[in-house]
FIROBA-564890 format. One record per residue (C-alpha): residue in three letters; x, y negated, z negated. Coordinates in steps of 0.1 Angstrom, whole numbers, plus 5000, padded with zeros to 4 digits. Layout:
BEGIN
ALAXYZ;...
This chain:
BEGIN
MET473650254987;THR477150324979;THR480050455000;LEU483150654987;LYS486150625011;ALA489750784999;PHE492850565000;ALA495750775001;SER499650715005;VAL502451055007;PRO503951144988;SER502350824965;PHE501550454964;GLU504750294965;LEU505550424999;TRP503050135005;LEU505349904985;LEU508249955001;LEU507049965039;HIS506449565030;PHE510349565031;GLU511249865055;ASP510350135079;TYR509850465066;PHE509250765091;ALA510951095081;PRO510151305051;ILE510551215015;HIS510351234974;ARG508651054956;HIS511350934936;ASP513550884971;VAL510850584979;VAL511250434944;LYS515450444948;LYS514850234978;LEU511950014971;LYS514749904938;LYS516149834968;HIS513949524975;ILE511849474936;LYS514549454918;ASN513949634884;TYR510749834897;GLU508249964875;LYS505350114884;GLY502249964875;GLN504449644876;LYS502549294865;GLY502549074895;LEU503249304924;TYR500849144944;LEU502748794942;LYS505648914950;THR504849124982;LYS501148964995;VAL503648745024;HIS504749055035;ILE501349205040;PRO501149175080;LYS504349375077;ALA503249635063;THR499949645068;THR501449705112;ARG504249965099;ALA501150215076;GLU498850175112;ASN502050295131;LEU502650615105;ALA499250675104;ALA499450655144;LYS502050955136;ASN500551165107;THR497951235086;ALA497551265045;GLU497051685052;ASP500051645073;GLY502451835036;ASP505251665028;GLN505751345059;PRO505051005052;TYR501350825056;THR499450585040;ASN496250405045;ILE496550175015;HIS496249845046;GLU492849965044;LEU492349885013;VAL493549575013;ALA491749475036;GLU489149515022;LEU489849374993;HIS490549055011;ASN487349065028;ILE485149074996;LYS484048714990;PRO483448654960;THR480148534948;SER479248224931;ALA478848244892;PRO474848154881;ALA474947804874;LYS474247724832;SER471747594826;
């Protein structure tokens, strides 16, 4: 049986990326998150290729910051910042690649 889990990021996914570089605890509009993020990732664009490579070294810090936010807020707290994307990243990191079948 497959189970589904929802992952949230308030006000937007970019909050998760911003947490790679700085703490953030106050309500913020998604456009302002992008402005702050662009101070760390020049020319940031939503859906930009190569973001994982630019941010992966900071995942432990981002995870700690996201856990701190989650201890204070939930996804249902209106405009309070929240993300549990760190849980998704942890699950993705735990996926074991399956070996390809041998070619005959």
